[in-house]
Every structure is written in C-alpha cells, then in structure tokens.
C-alpha positions as CSV (number, residue, x, y, z in Angstrom):
1,X,28.1,-16.7,-8.4
2,X,27.5,-19.1,-11.4
3,X,28.6,-19.7,-14.9
4,X,25.5,-18.2,-16.5
5,X,26.2,-14.8,-14.8
6,X,29.8,-15.0,-15.9
7,X,28.8,-15.5,-19.5
8,X,26.4,-12.5,-19.3
9,X,29.0,-10.3,-17.7
10,X,31.5,-11.3,-20.4
11,X,29.3,-10.3,-23.2
12,X,28.2,-7.0,-21.6
13,X,31.9,-6.0,-20.9
14,X,33.0,-7.1,-24.4
15,X,30.4,-5.1,-26.3
16,X,30.8,-2.1,-24.0
17,X,34.5,-2.0,-24.5
18,X,34.0,-2.5,-28.3
19,X,31.8,0.6,-28.5
20,X,34.3,2.6,-26.4
21,X,37.2,1.5,-28.6
22,X,35.4,2.5,-31.8
23,X,34.5,6.0,-30.5
24,X,38.1,6.6,-29.2
25,X,39.6,5.3,-32.5
26,X,37.4,7.7,-34.5
27,X,38.2,10.6,-32.3
28,X,41.9,9.8,-32.4
29,X,41.8,9.7,-36.2
30,X,39.8,13.1,-36.0
31,X,36.9,11.6,-37.9
32,X,33.7,13.4,-36.7
33,X,30.9,11.0,-35.7
34,X,28.4,13.2,-37.7
35,X,30.0,12.0,-40.9
36,X,28.5,8.6,-40.3
37,X,25.0,9.9,-39.5
38,X,23.6,9.8,-43.1
39,X,25.5,6.6,-44.1
40,X,24.5,5.0,-40.8
41,X,20.9,5.8,-41.3
42,X,20.8,4.4,-44.8
43,X,22.8,1.3,-43.8
44,X,20.6,0.8,-40.8
45,X,17.4,0.7,-43.0
46,X,19.0,-1.7,-45.4
47,X,20.3,-4.1,-42.8
48,X,17.4,-3.7,-40.4
49,X,15.3,-6.3,-42.2
50,X,18.1,-8.7,-42.9
51,X,19.4,-8.6,-39.3
52,X,16.1,-8.6,-37.5
53,X,16.5,-12.2,-36.4
54,X,20.1,-11.7,-35.4
55,X,19.2,-8.8,-33.1
56,X,16.1,-10.6,-31.8
57,X,18.3,-13.6,-30.7
58,X,20.9,-11.3,-29.3
59,X,18.4,-9.5,-27.1
60,X,16.8,-12.8,-26.2
61,X,20.2,-14.1,-25.1
62,X,20.7,-11.2,-22.8
63,X,17.2,-11.7,-21.3
64,X,17.8,-15.4,-20.8
65,X,21.2,-14.8,-19.1
66,X,19.7,-12.1,-16.9
67,X,16.4,-13.7,-15.9
68,X,17.9,-17.3,-16.0
69,X,14.9,-19.6,-16.9
70,X,17.7,-22.1,-17.2
71,X,21.4,-22.3,-16.5
72,X,24.4,-24.4,-17.6
73,X,23.9,-28.0,-16.7
74,X,20.1,-27.8,-16.5
75,X,18.0,-30.5,-18.2
76,X,15.4,-29.0,-20.5
77,X,12.8,-30.5,-22.8
78,X,11.5,-28.7,-26.0
79,X,9.0,-30.0,-28.5
80,X,11.7,-31.9,-30.3
81,X,14.7,-32.3,-28.1
82,X,15.7,-33.2,-24.5
83,X,19.1,-32.8,-23.0
84,X,21.3,-30.7,-20.8
85,X,22.4,-27.0,-21.4
86,X,26.0,-27.1,-22.4
87,X,26.5,-23.6,-23.7
88,X,24.7,-20.2,-23.6
89,X,25.9,-17.6,-26.1
90,X,24.6,-14.2,-27.2
91,X,22.7,-15.7,-30.1
92,X,22.0,-19.4,-29.4
93,X,21.8,-22.0,-26.7
94,X,23.4,-25.5,-27.2
95,X,21.6,-28.5,-25.8
96,X,23.6,-31.8,-25.3
97,X,21.1,-34.5,-26.0
98,X,21.2,-37.8,-24.3
99,X,22.2,-39.6,-27.5
100,X,25.4,-37.5,-27.7
101,X,24.2,-35.0,-30.4
102,X,24.4,-31.3,-29.9
103,X,21.5,-29.1,-31.0
104,X,21.9,-25.3,-31.6
105,X,18.7,-23.5,-30.8
106,X,18.3,-19.7,-31.4
107,X,17.7,-17.9,-28.1
108,X,14.5,-16.4,-29.5
109,X,12.9,-19.8,-29.5
110,X,12.9,-20.0,-25.7
111,X,11.0,-16.7,-25.3
112,X,8.4,-17.5,-28.0
113,X,7.7,-21.2,-27.1
114,X,7.1,-23.2,-23.9
115,X,9.7,-25.7,-22.7
116,X,10.2,-27.8,-19.6
117,X,13.1,-27.3,-17.2
118,X,13.4,-30.5,-15.3
119,X,16.1,-29.3,-12.9
120,X,15.6,-25.6,-12.3
121,X,14.6,-26.0,-8.7
122,X,14.1,-29.7,-8.1
123,X,16.2,-32.3,-10.0
124,X,13.9,-35.1,-9.0
125,X,11.4,-36.5,-11.5
126,X,8.5,-38.9,-10.9
127,X,8.7,-41.9,-13.2
128,X,6.2,-44.7,-13.9
129,X,6.8,-48.4,-14.7
130,X,3.8,-50.2,-16.1
131,X,3.4,-53.8,-15.0
132,X,1.0,-56.5,-16.4
133,X,0.2,-59.8,-14.7
134,X,-2.0,-62.8,-15.4
135,X,-5.3,-63.4,-13.6
136,X,-3.6,-66.1,-11.6
137,X,-1.6,-63.5,-9.7
138,X,-2.4,-62.3,-6.2
139,X,-2.8,-58.5,-6.5
140,X,-1.7,-57.8,-2.9
141,X,1.3,-60.1,-3.3
142,X,2.3,-58.4,-6.6
143,X,2.2,-55.0,-4.9
144,X,4.4,-56.2,-2.0
145,X,6.8,-57.9,-4.3
146,X,7.2,-54.8,-6.6
147,X,7.6,-52.4,-3.7
148,X,10.2,-54.6,-2.2
149,X,12.2,-54.4,-5.4
150,X,11.8,-50.7,-5.7
151,X,12.8,-50.0,-2.1
152,X,15.9,-52.1,-2.4
153,X,17.1,-49.9,-5.3
154,X,19.5,-47.3,-3.8
155,X,19.1,-45.0,-6.8
156,X,15.4,-44.4,-6.1
157,X,14.3,-41.7,-3.7
158,X,13.0,-42.9,-0.3
159,X,11.1,-39.6,0.4
160,X,8.6,-39.6,-1.2
161,X,8.7,-43.4,-1.1
162,X,7.8,-45.6,-4.1
163,X,4.1,-46.5,-4.5
164,X,2.0,-48.8,-6.6
165,X,-1.6,-49.0,-7.6
166,X,-3.8,-51.2,-9.8
167,X,-4.5,-49.3,-13.0
168,X,-6.9,-51.7,-14.6
169,X,-8.0,-55.4,-15.0
170,X,-9.7,-57.4,-17.8
171,X,-10.1,-60.9,-19.0
172,X,-6.4,-61.2,-19.6
173,X,-5.0,-60.0,-16.3
174,X,-4.2,-57.1,-14.0
175,X,-2.4,-53.8,-14.8
176,X,-0.3,-51.9,-12.2
177,X,1.7,-48.7,-12.2
178,X,4.8,-48.3,-10.1
179,X,5.5,-44.7,-9.2
180,X,8.9,-43.6,-7.9
181,X,11.0,-40.4,-7.7
182,X,14.6,-40.2,-9.2
183,X,17.3,-37.6,-9.2
184,X,17.7,-37.4,-13.0
185,X,21.0,-35.4,-12.7
186,X,22.7,-38.1,-10.7
187,X,21.1,-41.2,-12.3
188,X,20.0,-42.2,-15.8
189,X,16.3,-42.7,-15.7
190,X,16.3,-45.2,-18.6
191,X,18.9,-47.4,-16.9
192,X,17.1,-47.4,-13.5
193,X,13.7,-48.1,-15.1
194,X,15.2,-50.9,-17.2
195,X,16.8,-52.6,-14.2
196,X,13.5,-52.4,-12.3
197,X,11.6,-54.0,-15.2
198,X,14.2,-56.8,-15.5
199,X,13.9,-57.6,-11.8
200,X,10.1,-57.5,-11.8
201,X,9.9,-59.7,-14.9
202,X,12.2,-62.2,-13.2
203,X,10.2,-62.4,-10.0
204,X,6.9,-62.7,-11.9
205,X,8.3,-65.4,-14.1
206,X,9.3,-67.3,-10.9
207,X,5.7,-67.2,-9.7
208,X,4.3,-67.8,-13.2
209,X,2.3,-64.6,-13.0
210,X,3.4,-62.9,-16.2
211,X,0.6,-61.8,-18.5
212,X,0.2,-63.7,-21.8
C-alpha cells in the first residue's frame, strides 16, 4: 500500500530466506547444528556487547516500519535537523535536509527521543510573520492592508483564513503578528514568508509607516 510497508516486507523476506538458506546448506553438507551450539554460545557472549547498538537499531527499524511514526516523504524535525525522510533501512533513517545535505540517523534515536512529524496527518503548518510599524500608522488600516496581501497570495490556505492581531505597542510604534496556514509539502515556507514580507514592506513604505 505504501513504500514503507514494501521496505519492511523486503527486509522480513530477505532475513527469513537467509535463515532458511543457512539451515538447508548445513543439512545438505551434513553438518549437525549441534556442532555450533558451544561455538555459537561463546561467540554470542563475545559479540553481544559489541553488537548491542547494531541489534538495537535493527529492532528499532522493524518497529518504525511496522508502527510507522513516519513514512517516506514525511517532513520531520529533530533537535538538530529538519527535512524529509528519503530512506528507511533496517539500521538507520536518512533525512534530506532543506539545504541539500543528507543526515543518517540511527533508528534507535527515534524511539528514545522526541521529534516532530509535520506531515503525518496534516501537511499544513501555521506560520507567523512579525510586522513593526511607526506610531503614525493607523492600526486598523495596517490590518486591512496586510490581510489583503495575504489573501491575494494563492499559496496560502483560505480555510482557515489568514488573521492578524496587534502583539504590542510602545513609544517607537506598533507590533503585529500575521498568522496563516501553508501546505509545507507543496510550498516552501521560507519563500512564501519572504514574499509576504517584501510586499508588506513595500506597502508600508508607500504610506511612510515603517518603524524606525
């Protein structure tokens, strides 16, 4: 049904067939499995400590692919990185960051730490653009002007509609926050916010309402 399930199925089938192949090969060569009991026990103790993280990430990968806290293409945010999931393997998950870099994160990280999945159920995200004006500005007119600019932008969601509120005022001027929703999978939030700021600055300059 989706790429994540295909990846999980691929790993389950591969390792299952590998185990069957090893057992059949040993039986064909007439090597009894009991011959490996002692060696396997000693080897298991020796490698157990060194491969603890490997097995931990392997199990974590199976849990991630079965419970699916994220899937391929989802945009996730960890403490250090933000980007889209480009690959999920048995040991690690690769995040394609917005600056083009790829980050390999062990699967165990996602089970031991909190992270944000921006697109798991709803790809829309609420963004804020801060606006500062001089005291000469008419607050009601500023709100009408900014909302007109936001509503004219086809990238911005119309439901819920953009809204604006006065955040603060002081001896320098007024401070507003413009709130709007954006589908961050279809549109680049930095580009849309940047265009809005440019248009707002231009209009405030025309009316000589920019804060000094």
